[in-house]
C-alpha angles and dihedrals in degrees: 000000000000117000122253116242111197112218121152116256094353134111102275107172123043128166114241095248130039113226128195088248090051110170116205127171125209115210114197113192134131095215112087092206090054091051090049092050092049090049090054090047093051103034109112093015097079139019098258145353122213122187136208125195097215143354093278091054091045093052091048093052092047090050090052093047091051092047090052089048091238102108119185116265094220138009123207107195131191118216107219115046135141120260095015127014126224098258091051093048091047090052090051094049090052091047092054088053108265109154101171123105118290113191121192109223110189148132088232102092100149108137092246091053094046090050090049093052092046093047090052090059106273114143097214139349120230128190124240134274090055119206123205094236089054091051094048090048089054094046090048090051088052093049092246102107092127091070091080129035114227 
């Protein structure tokens, strides 16, 4: 297993070989601890994890991945962040053509906030702290269970 190199807002886990069905997850969250927890949750279950420190950074990374024709397989998006919030970033990602799953992962689960996230283009909104089994169940319901390896 490759080693994990912690660098803020950078790709920090990459499988040793790129495959044609490469599965990389983008985690967008302004809290460093939340990003680290998501990396631990995902490491070993996909081919790579990239992180973004806010919506602006997340949109830039998505744009780059689409330009390189290697879009992310999954986006896990926080709601409340500086510079650009999760719903706005989600809407921008959808407008630039990303069709993969975007899951809101937030502590803000008031009905109005969930509705805002969903109307911006998120596929589902999950409550923090996220557990792997919960994530797999949602992906299975969406017909996307092959994104992560159990």
